[in-house]
KEVEXTI-442866 format. One record per residue (C-alpha): residue in one letter; x, z, y; residue number from 1. Coordinates in steps of 0.05 Angstrom, whole numbers. Layout:
# KEVEXTI-442866
A | X | Z | Y | NUM
...
END
This chain:
# KEVEXTI-442866
M | -1045 | -1077 | -270 | 1
E | -1050 | -1073 | -194 | 2
F | -1095 | -1024 | -158 | 3
P | -1164 | -1057 | -151 | 4
R | -1178 | -1067 | -77 | 5
V | -1247 | -1058 | -48 | 6
R | -1227 | -1095 | 17 | 7
E | -1168 | -1122 | 55 | 8
M | -1114 | -1077 | 84 | 9
K | -1118 | -1064 | 159 | 10
P | -1063 | -1084 | 208 | 11
F | -1014 | -1029 | 221 | 12
R | -1027 | -990 | 285 | 13
V | -994 | -928 | 317 | 14
I | -1035 | -864 | 314 | 15
P | -1058 | -866 | 388 | 16
Q | -1083 | -937 | 377 | 17
I | -1123 | -916 | 316 | 18
I | -1158 | -861 | 356 | 19
K | -1169 | -906 | 417 | 20
E | -1200 | -962 | 375 | 21
S | -1245 | -914 | 336 | 22
S | -1270 | -880 | 400 | 23
K | -1293 | -947 | 426 | 24
K | -1319 | -975 | 359 | 25
Y | -1358 | -912 | 337 | 26
P | -1373 | -876 | 403 | 27
D | -1436 | -839 | 382 | 28
I | -1416 | -821 | 311 | 29
V | -1394 | -750 | 298 | 30
A | -1319 | -749 | 286 | 31
L | -1305 | -674 | 276 | 32
Q | -1352 | -618 | 259 | 33
I | -1347 | -543 | 244 | 34
R | -1395 | -485 | 239 | 35
R | -1377 | -431 | 290 | 36
R | -1383 | -356 | 281 | 37
D | -1452 | -357 | 314 | 38
G | -1477 | -400 | 256 | 39
N | -1485 | -463 | 298 | 40
W | -1451 | -529 | 283 | 41
H | -1401 | -553 | 336 | 42
K | -1397 | -629 | 336 | 43
I | -1350 | -677 | 371 | 44
T | -1366 | -751 | 374 | 45
Y | -1314 | -806 | 372 | 46
S | -1320 | -820 | 446 | 47
E | -1312 | -746 | 461 | 48
L | -1253 | -742 | 414 | 49
G | -1218 | -799 | 450 | 50
E | -1230 | -765 | 517 | 51
K | -1206 | -697 | 493 | 52
V | -1143 | -726 | 461 | 53
S | -1124 | -763 | 525 | 54
R | -1137 | -700 | 566 | 55
A | -1094 | -658 | 518 | 56
A | -1038 | -709 | 528 | 57
G | -1048 | -704 | 604 | 58
F | -1045 | -628 | 599 | 59
Y | -979 | -631 | 561 | 60
R | -949 | -677 | 613 | 61
S | -973 | -631 | 669 | 62
L | -930 | -576 | 639 | 63
G | -869 | -621 | 644 | 64
L | -866 | -642 | 572 | 65
E | -840 | -713 | 561 | 66
P | -848 | -769 | 509 | 67
G | -801 | -754 | 452 | 68
D | -806 | -678 | 459 | 69
H | -819 | -639 | 396 | 70
I | -883 | -597 | 400 | 71
S | -911 | -552 | 345 | 72
V | -982 | -534 | 326 | 73
I | -1001 | -472 | 286 | 74
G | -1071 | -449 | 267 | 75
S | -1126 | -455 | 217 | 76
N | -1166 | -520 | 207 | 77
S | -1209 | -535 | 267 | 78
P | -1225 | -592 | 315 | 79
E | -1178 | -558 | 365 | 80
W | -1120 | -564 | 316 | 81
G | -1133 | -638 | 307 | 82
I | -1140 | -650 | 382 | 83
A | -1076 | -611 | 397 | 84
H | -1038 | -652 | 345 | 85
L | -1066 | -720 | 365 | 86
G | -1052 | -704 | 439 | 87
I | -979 | -697 | 422 | 88
T | -973 | -766 | 392 | 89
W | -1017 | -795 | 447 | 90
M | -967 | -773 | 500 | 91
G | -910 | -800 | 457 | 92
G | -886 | -733 | 431 | 93
V | -866 | -714 | 361 | 94
A | -911 | -664 | 326 | 95
V | -880 | -608 | 284 | 96
P | -939 | -576 | 247 | 97
L | -927 | -504 | 224 | 98
D | -953 | -470 | 162 | 99
S | -991 | -408 | 185 | 100
R | -970 | -370 | 122 | 101
L | -895 | -373 | 137 | 102
T | -858 | -310 | 155 | 103
I | -833 | -300 | 226 | 104
H | -762 | -312 | 201 | 105
E | -783 | -379 | 171 | 106
L | -820 | -399 | 234 | 107
R | -760 | -382 | 277 | 108
R | -714 | -424 | 234 | 109
I | -760 | -484 | 237 | 110
L | -771 | -480 | 312 | 111
Q | -696 | -473 | 324 | 112
H | -676 | -529 | 276 | 113
A | -729 | -577 | 302 | 114
E | -711 | -561 | 375 | 115
V | -785 | -550 | 391 | 116
K | -801 | -549 | 466 | 117
A | -872 | -522 | 461 | 118
V | -919 | -489 | 411 | 119
V | -994 | -494 | 412 | 120
A | -1017 | -431 | 375 | 121
D | -1085 | -405 | 355 | 122
T | -1099 | -332 | 372 | 123
P | -1078 | -297 | 307 | 124
Y | -1008 | -327 | 312 | 125
L | -993 | -315 | 385 | 126
D | -957 | -249 | 376 | 127
D | -907 | -278 | 327 | 128
I | -895 | -341 | 369 | 129
M | -885 | -299 | 432 | 130
E | -834 | -256 | 396 | 131
I | -797 | -318 | 372 | 132
A | -799 | -348 | 442 | 133
E | -756 | -292 | 469 | 134
D | -699 | -313 | 423 | 135
L | -702 | -389 | 431 | 136
N | -675 | -423 | 493 | 137
S | -703 | -491 | 472 | 138
L | -775 | -465 | 469 | 139
K | -802 | -474 | 540 | 140
H | -877 | -465 | 531 | 141
V | -924 | -424 | 488 | 142
I | -994 | -452 | 495 | 143
S | -1055 | -414 | 470 | 144
M | -1103 | -459 | 434 | 145
R | -1162 | -422 | 466 | 146
E | -1173 | -364 | 514 | 147
A | -1142 | -301 | 485 | 148
E | -1152 | -231 | 513 | 149
G | -1087 | -198 | 536 | 150
Y | -1048 | -262 | 546 | 151
T | -1031 | -299 | 610 | 152
L | -1013 | -366 | 579 | 153
P | -1032 | -438 | 592 | 154
T | -1090 | -454 | 545 | 155
L | -1109 | -519 | 512 | 156
E | -1182 | -500 | 523 | 157
N | -1173 | -500 | 599 | 158
G | -1128 | -560 | 596 | 159
L | -1183 | -601 | 563 | 160
K | -1230 | -581 | 620 | 161
N | -1184 | -590 | 680 | 162
S | -1130 | -641 | 662 | 163
E | -1132 | -715 | 677 | 164
S | -1137 | -765 | 621 | 165
I | -1076 | -808 | 612 | 166
P | -1068 | -874 | 574 | 167
P | -1032 | -872 | 508 | 168
A | -956 | -875 | 512 | 169
D | -921 | -940 | 495 | 170
V | -897 | -921 | 425 | 171
S | -877 | -968 | 370 | 172
L | -890 | -965 | 295 | 173
D | -818 | -944 | 283 | 174
D | -820 | -886 | 332 | 175
L | -822 | -816 | 302 | 176
A | -892 | -785 | 298 | 177
V | -883 | -721 | 257 | 178
I | -828 | -676 | 230 | 179
L | -857 | -640 | 171 | 180
Y | -820 | -582 | 140 | 181
T | -828 | -580 | 65 | 182
S | -838 | -514 | 30 | 183
G | -785 | -529 | -23 | 184
T | -784 | -493 | -90 | 185
T | -708 | -492 | -92 | 186
G | -684 | -469 | -24 | 187
L | -690 | -479 | 51 | 188
A | -742 | -527 | 76 | 189
K | -720 | -595 | 101 | 190
G | -751 | -632 | 160 | 191
V | -783 | -696 | 135 | 192
M | -784 | -748 | 191 | 193
L | -847 | -791 | 187 | 194
S | -857 | -850 | 234 | 195
H | -921 | -882 | 260 | 196
R | -907 | -938 | 210 | 197
N | -907 | -889 | 152 | 198
F | -977 | -864 | 171 | 199
A | -1003 | -933 | 188 | 200
A | -982 | -957 | 119 | 201
Q | -1018 | -900 | 85 | 202
V | -1082 | -908 | 126 | 203
S | -1083 | -983 | 112 | 204
S | -1070 | -972 | 38 | 205
M | -1126 | -920 | 30 | 206
Y | -1174 | -965 | 69 | 207
A | -1162 | -1022 | 20 | 208
S | -1169 | -977 | -41 | 209
F | -1231 | -935 | -28 | 210
D | -1300 | -949 | 1 | 211
Y | -1313 | -902 | 60 | 212
G | -1334 | -908 | 133 | 213
P | -1392 | -890 | 180 | 214
G | -1441 | -845 | 143 | 215
D | -1388 | -814 | 98 | 216
I | -1373 | -740 | 102 | 217
F | -1302 | -717 | 87 | 218
F | -1306 | -642 | 73 | 219
S | -1239 | -612 | 93 | 220
V | -1215 | -551 | 54 | 221
L | -1140 | -562 | 49 | 222
P | -1093 | -540 | 105 | 223
L | -1083 | -594 | 159 | 224
H | -1009 | -578 | 165 | 225
H | -1000 | -607 | 95 | 226
V | -990 | -682 | 98 | 227
F | -1039 | -696 | 41 | 228
E | -1097 | -669 | 82 | 229
F | -1071 | -694 | 149 | 230
T | -1062 | -766 | 126 | 231
T | -1116 | -775 | 74 | 232
G | -1168 | -726 | 98 | 233
F | -1159 | -733 | 173 | 234
L | -1126 | -798 | 197 | 235
A | -1157 | -842 | 143 | 236
P | -1230 | -821 | 158 | 237
L | -1219 | -823 | 234 | 238
D | -1192 | -894 | 226 | 239
A | -1257 | -916 | 191 | 240
G | -1311 | -880 | 230 | 241
A | -1326 | -826 | 178 | 242
T | -1342 | -753 | 196 | 243
V | -1293 | -697 | 180 | 244
V | -1328 | -629 | 169 | 245
Y | -1283 | -568 | 166 | 246
A | -1300 | -511 | 118 | 247
R | -1307 | -448 | 160 | 248
S | -1278 | -407 | 103 | 249
L | -1254 | -414 | 31 | 250
K | -1295 | -354 | 10 | 251
S | -1343 | -380 | -44 | 252
R | -1406 | -359 | -8 | 253
Y | -1390 | -394 | 58 | 254
L | -1360 | -454 | 22 | 255
K | -1423 | -464 | -18 | 256
E | -1469 | -455 | 43 | 257
D | -1430 | -507 | 83 | 258
M | -1427 | -557 | 25 | 259
I | -1502 | -551 | 12 | 260
E | -1517 | -565 | 86 | 261
V | -1470 | -624 | 98 | 262
R | -1472 | -653 | 27 | 263
P | -1403 | -686 | 29 | 264
T | -1386 | -753 | -1 | 265
I | -1311 | -745 | -5 | 266
M | -1266 | -684 | -17 | 267
L | -1192 | -675 | -25 | 268
V | -1177 | -616 | -71 | 269
V | -1122 | -580 | -108 | 270
P | -1131 | -561 | -182 | 271
L | -1138 | -486 | -166 | 272
L | -1200 | -497 | -123 | 273
M | -1234 | -539 | -177 | 274
E | -1215 | -488 | -230 | 275
K | -1252 | -434 | -190 | 276
I | -1313 | -479 | -183 | 277
V | -1315 | -494 | -258 | 278
E | -1305 | -421 | -275 | 279
G | -1362 | -403 | -228 | 280
I | -1409 | -452 | -263 | 281
H | -1390 | -424 | -332 | 282
R | -1399 | -352 | -308 | 283
E | -1468 | -368 | -282 | 284
V | -1487 | -401 | -348 | 285
A | -1460 | -342 | -387 | 286
R | -1503 | -294 | -347 | 287
S | -1566 | -334 | -360 | 288
G | -1613 | -329 | -419 | 289
K | -1604 | -360 | -488 | 290
L | -1649 | -419 | -471 | 291
K | -1608 | -439 | -410 | 292
R | -1543 | -431 | -448 | 293
A | -1570 | -476 | -503 | 294
M | -1592 | -527 | -452 | 295
F | -1524 | -527 | -419 | 296
S | -1491 | -538 | -487 | 297
A | -1538 | -595 | -502 | 298
M | -1524 | -627 | -434 | 299
R | -1449 | -624 | -448 | 300
T | -1458 | -657 | -516 | 301
A | -1501 | -713 | -486 | 302
A | -1453 | -723 | -428 | 303
R | -1394 | -731 | -476 | 304
A | -1431 | -781 | -518 | 305
G | -1459 | -821 | -459 | 306
G | -1397 | -829 | -416 | 307
R | -1387 | -824 | -341 | 308
K | -1454 | -854 | -319 | 309
A | -1493 | -808 | -366 | 310
A | -1453 | -747 | -345 | 311
K | -1467 | -762 | -272 | 312
A | -1542 | -765 | -284 | 313
I | -1546 | -707 | -333 | 314
F | -1508 | -657 | -290 | 315
K | -1536 | -678 | -222 | 316
P | -1579 | -615 | -215 | 317
I | -1518 | -570 | -225 | 318
R | -1477 | -609 | -175 | 319
A | -1535 | -608 | -126 | 320
K | -1535 | -532 | -128 | 321
L | -1465 | -536 | -99 | 322
G | -1483 | -590 | -49 | 323
L | -1439 | -640 | -86 | 324
E | -1489 | -689 | -115 | 325
R | -1471 | -743 | -64 | 326
L | -1396 | -742 | -80 | 327
K | -1365 | -811 | -86 | 328
Y | -1292 | -789 | -93 | 329
L | -1262 | -722 | -112 | 330
I | -1187 | -733 | -103 | 331
S | -1140 | -681 | -132 | 332
G | -1068 | -676 | -109 | 333
G | -1015 | -626 | -90 | 334
A | -1003 | -604 | -162 | 335
A | -1015 | -631 | -232 | 336
M | -1087 | -620 | -256 | 337
P | -1090 | -594 | -327 | 338
R | -1124 | -644 | -372 | 339
W | -1175 | -593 | -397 | 340
L | -1198 | -584 | -324 | 341
S | -1205 | -658 | -309 | 342
R | -1243 | -667 | -374 | 343
E | -1290 | -611 | -356 | 344
L | -1303 | -642 | -288 | 345
E | -1314 | -710 | -320 | 346
I | -1364 | -680 | -369 | 347
M | -1403 | -650 | -310 | 348
G | -1405 | -717 | -274 | 349
F | -1356 | -700 | -218 | 350
P | -1321 | -764 | -194 | 351
I | -1253 | -733 | -204 | 352
I | -1191 | -776 | -195 | 353
Q | -1121 | -749 | -198 | 354
G | -1065 | -775 | -153 | 355
Y | -992 | -764 | -139 | 356
G | -950 | -760 | -77 | 357
L | -897 | -723 | -39 | 358
S | -883 | -707 | 34 | 359
E | -827 | -757 | 37 | 360
A | -877 | -813 | 21 | 361
A | -927 | -791 | 75 | 362
P | -952 | -772 | 20 | 363
D | -994 | -816 | -26 | 364
V | -959 | -857 | -79 | 365
S | -1010 | -868 | -134 | 366
V | -1081 | -849 | -151 | 367
N | -1130 | -865 | -207 | 368
P | -1176 | -923 | -188 | 369
P | -1249 | -900 | -187 | 370
C | -1269 | -958 | -232 | 371
C | -1223 | -940 | -289 | 372
P | -1190 | -872 | -284 | 373
K | -1141 | -844 | -336 | 374
N | -1138 | -773 | -310 | 375
E | -1084 | -753 | -358 | 376
S | -1042 | -799 | -313 | 377
V | -1033 | -798 | -238 | 378
G | -1060 | -869 | -232 | 379
L | -1035 | -935 | -206 | 380
P | -989 | -946 | -146 | 381
L | -1029 | -957 | -83 | 382
P | -1028 | -1026 | -49 | 383
G | -962 | -1038 | -13 | 384
I | -925 | -986 | -55 | 385
S | -876 | -1001 | -111 | 386
V | -858 | -951 | -165 | 387
K | -804 | -957 | -218 | 388
I | -773 | -911 | -270 | 389
M | -698 | -904 | -260 | 390
S | -653 | -904 | -322 | 391
P | -709 | -892 | -372 | 392
N | -691 | -860 | -438 | 393
I | -715 | -882 | -506 | 394
E | -784 | -852 | -491 | 395
G | -788 | -891 | -426 | 396
I | -778 | -827 | -384 | 397
G | -735 | -829 | -322 | 398
E | -735 | -810 | -249 | 399
I | -794 | -836 | -209 | 400
A | -771 | -880 | -150 | 401
V | -816 | -904 | -94 | 402
K | -809 | -961 | -45 | 403
G | -856 | -980 | 12 | 404
E | -869 | -973 | 86 | 405
N | -896 | -904 | 73 | 406
V | -826 | -878 | 55 | 407
M | -798 | -828 | 106 | 408
V | -745 | -844 | 158 | 409
G | -702 | -788 | 130 | 410
Y | -689 | -714 | 136 | 411
Y | -680 | -687 | 207 | 412
K | -607 | -672 | 223 | 413
N | -589 | -679 | 149 | 414
P | -558 | -748 | 136 | 415
S | -524 | -726 | 72 | 416
A | -590 | -705 | 40 | 417
T | -622 | -769 | 65 | 418
A | -568 | -811 | 33 | 419
K | -578 | -777 | -34 | 420
T | -653 | -785 | -31 | 421
I | -661 | -856 | -5 | 422
V | -617 | -905 | -44 | 423
N | -621 | -980 | -31 | 424
G | -690 | -970 | -1 | 425
W | -716 | -930 | -60 | 426
L | -740 | -859 | -51 | 427
L | -714 | -817 | -109 | 428
T | -769 | -766 | -119 | 429
G | -734 | -717 | -165 | 430
D | -796 | -723 | -210 | 431
L | -791 | -750 | -281 | 432
G | -843 | -797 | -307 | 433
R | -862 | -858 | -348 | 434
M | -910 | -916 | -341 | 435
D | -957 | -943 | -394 | 436
G | -971 | -1015 | -411 | 437
D | -1026 | -1019 | -357 | 438
G | -980 | -993 | -302 | 439
Y | -1009 | -923 | -298 | 440
L | -958 | -870 | -278 | 441
Y | -949 | -805 | -317 | 442
V | -909 | -747 | -287 | 443
V | -871 | -708 | -340 | 444
G | -836 | -657 | -296 | 445
R | -781 | -643 | -246 | 446
K | -712 | -672 | -259 | 447
K | -679 | -605 | -242 | 448
A | -725 | -569 | -291 | 449
V | -704 | -608 | -353 | 450
I | -676 | -565 | -408 | 451
V | -624 | -597 | -452 | 452
T | -617 | -566 | -522 | 453
R | -550 | -558 | -557 | 454
G | -572 | -615 | -601 | 455
G | -577 | -660 | -540 | 456
K | -653 | -663 | -538 | 457
N | -689 | -662 | -471 | 458
I | -745 | -612 | -462 | 459
Y | -794 | -620 | -404 | 460
P | -822 | -550 | -391 | 461
E | -882 | -577 | -353 | 462
E | -905 | -613 | -415 | 463
I | -905 | -548 | -455 | 464
E | -938 | -510 | -397 | 465
A | -994 | -561 | -394 | 466
V | -1009 | -548 | -468 | 467
I | -1009 | -472 | -459 | 468
E | -1052 | -476 | -396 | 469
M | -1107 | -507 | -438 | 470
S | -1126 | -436 | -457 | 471
P | -1176 | -399 | -413 | 472
L | -1136 | -336 | -429 | 473
V | -1077 | -363 | -389 | 474
A | -1078 | -364 | -313 | 475
E | -1005 | -385 | -302 | 476
V | -946 | -400 | -347 | 477
L | -873 | -417 | -338 | 478
V | -829 | -442 | -394 | 479
V | -754 | -428 | -385 | 480
L | -691 | -422 | -426 | 481
G | -676 | -349 | -433 | 482
K | -629 | -305 | -472 | 483
N | -652 | -265 | -532 | 484
S | -633 | -194 | -516 | 485
L | -620 | -178 | -590 | 486
T | -581 | -239 | -613 | 487
G | -552 | -262 | -547 | 488
N | -574 | -333 | -564 | 489
E | -611 | -378 | -515 | 490
E | -682 | -392 | -534 | 491
L | -744 | -424 | -504 | 492
Q | -789 | -371 | -474 | 493
A | -859 | -374 | -444 | 494
I | -873 | -326 | -386 | 495
V | -949 | -317 | -382 | 496
Y | -993 | -288 | -328 | 497
P | -1060 | -279 | -364 | 498
N | -1129 | -294 | -336 | 499
F | -1148 | -220 | -338 | 500
D | -1222 | -231 | -322 | 501
Y | -1231 | -276 | -382 | 502
L | -1182 | -235 | -424 | 503
D | -1220 | -170 | -415 | 504
K | -1286 | -200 | -439 | 505
Y | -1251 | -236 | -497 | 506
M | -1218 | -172 | -520 | 507
Q | -1282 | -131 | -515 | 508
D | -1319 | -183 | -556 | 509
K | -1263 | -178 | -608 | 510
G | -1266 | -102 | -609 | 511
L | -1197 | -95 | -578 | 512
D | -1175 | -49 | -522 | 513
P | -1166 | -90 | -458 | 514
T | -1123 | -34 | -428 | 515
S | -1073 | -35 | -486 | 516
E | -1010 | -73 | -468 | 517
E | -995 | -79 | -542 | 518
D | -1062 | -112 | -556 | 519
I | -1056 | -158 | -496 | 520
Q | -987 | -179 | -518 | 521
K | -1013 | -194 | -588 | 522
V | -1072 | -235 | -564 | 523
I | -1031 | -277 | -515 | 524
E | -975 | -288 | -566 | 525
E | -1025 | -312 | -619 | 526
E | -1058 | -358 | -569 | 527
V | -992 | -389 | -545 | 528
F | -964 | -398 | -615 | 529
R | -1030 | -430 | -637 | 530
L | -1031 | -480 | -580 | 531
V | -958 | -502 | -585 | 532
K | -966 | -523 | -658 | 533
V | -983 | -592 | -632 | 534
L | -912 | -598 | -605 | 535
A | -848 | -614 | -640 | 536
D | -813 | -552 | -666 | 537
Y | -757 | -555 | -615 | 538
K | -808 | -554 | -558 | 539
R | -843 | -490 | -583 | 540
P | -827 | -426 | -545 | 541
K | -798 | -372 | -590 | 542
R | -818 | -314 | -547 | 543
V | -877 | -297 | -501 | 544
I | -865 | -251 | -441 | 545
L | -924 | -223 | -403 | 546
R | -928 | -217 | -327 | 547
Y | -979 | -172 | -294 | 548
E | -978 | -206 | -226 | 549
E | -979 | -277 | -201 | 550
F | -915 | -317 | -199 | 551
P | -882 | -322 | -130 | 552
K | -901 | -389 | -99 | 553
T | -887 | -435 | -42 | 554
T | -939 | -445 | 12 | 555
T | -964 | -506 | -27 | 556
R | -978 | -459 | -87 | 557
K | -921 | -485 | -130 | 558
I | -885 | -433 | -172 | 559
K | -814 | -419 | -149 | 560
R | -785 | -438 | -216 | 561
Y | -713 | -431 | -194 | 562
L | -721 | -355 | -187 | 563
F | -735 | -350 | -261 | 564
E | -685 | -401 | -284 | 565
Q | -631 | -363 | -246 | 566
A | -652 | -294 | -269 | 567
G | -664 | -311 | -342 | 568
A | -731 | -297 | -374 | 569
Q | -707 | -236 | -411 | 570
N | -699 | -199 | -345 | 571
I | -769 | -214 | -318 | 572
END
């Protein structure tokens, strides 16, 4: 089954051409919007965006920066971040977006490796960038995104006021647009080289697959330096004349206020965010009276029986309280969404659709079509993208390979890694998966994470983790092969970080002591062993180990599995 198209794909265009065309086609429509600290909304129309981007490019050129130069941007989501980034590609430069949560050591390494000539930094990050600048001969300019007290630096804010507009540089589809440094779970980040063609292919593919345009509100909550948000939540809406509204904060109070006011139609999310929203709804219901709790239970029963249309109508008042009653698409990516969570969202009428991608594919590979989602899967390959399973085993599981014009140019200054990753035009993702008879893709786990038993059976730890995560008592879990400290034999072990808020209430209701480590261990063990009974015996963990703090993660919130595989679970 091919992905159902809602319209034809657009011709491929370089990023400056996309912005130039939209600024002329939708001049008076709001392109970017954010609520400032004074409580007022700051809005930039498409014609203003085109002017600001061309002035930003002129400002860069006035500093002596040239087409082809590598220029970084660091800061939180804002119209200024977008203008700074778009100005780089408009002048023919290569953008190197930086994750604001990286350490100064990690930032230094990236700036040095990427040979960055200039950094545009928002105020909170200026001190670190200035310290790095003293050590790097290649870094010629530090640019403050806005006026900052105590600094005598060129500022983008003044540049937008005083610089001349310049026409877009003569760049081709095959020219480099972005070098994106991945926050790898297994070692040092690699620089993913993405061309204008890669982004053009993604924008065209999304346009053909989803219905959005003028009048639609994309509510932006994910970091813009991640390619999922940059491509799908920034370039795609700007190409079609939609409005991008930035959340001023991820604190629940401000998030809710902003959503209620703008009433978005499209959101890109990660599972953790939706889990917090679902938990918030359930907490509110639990605090209400018996009648409201009974009504909520009855609504859930009716929604299950009536299907998606009934669920949408029944739960509209609850979604409206969050400002989400107008949502057309709620697209989840970045990490696998537990099936219990997608089911809960479906029951409440949220138009949730799970997708799959990776930085090396710019990033979208597949997504569930809104007409016919199977959210236990990651959907169908998007138009123009081919997916195949390499060397499938008897269960049809093998490495997921991707081909299309969205596939990266390669890794910057790393031809050996590029050659291992792109083979005969196919991007080897390192993810294991299978496809069903309808062509839907299912991700089973990471190739490097597979555990092979002494009997030759393959165990995919992510499959077991997904089962254990169905419990509200479990916040995070990692399944690894560890050594039994008594017998010395290797065994499957589950390391669990409990959901302590839920656990405390559960234990109190059961008359147990929520401060007793022994009681906590017993409750979590019983829950894990109960859940894994649905799995074959060789897939069931033999030991449960508790953690009392979150797992260490990458900046994309993925657990650094390799730390635990190397250490051995018995030592954690």
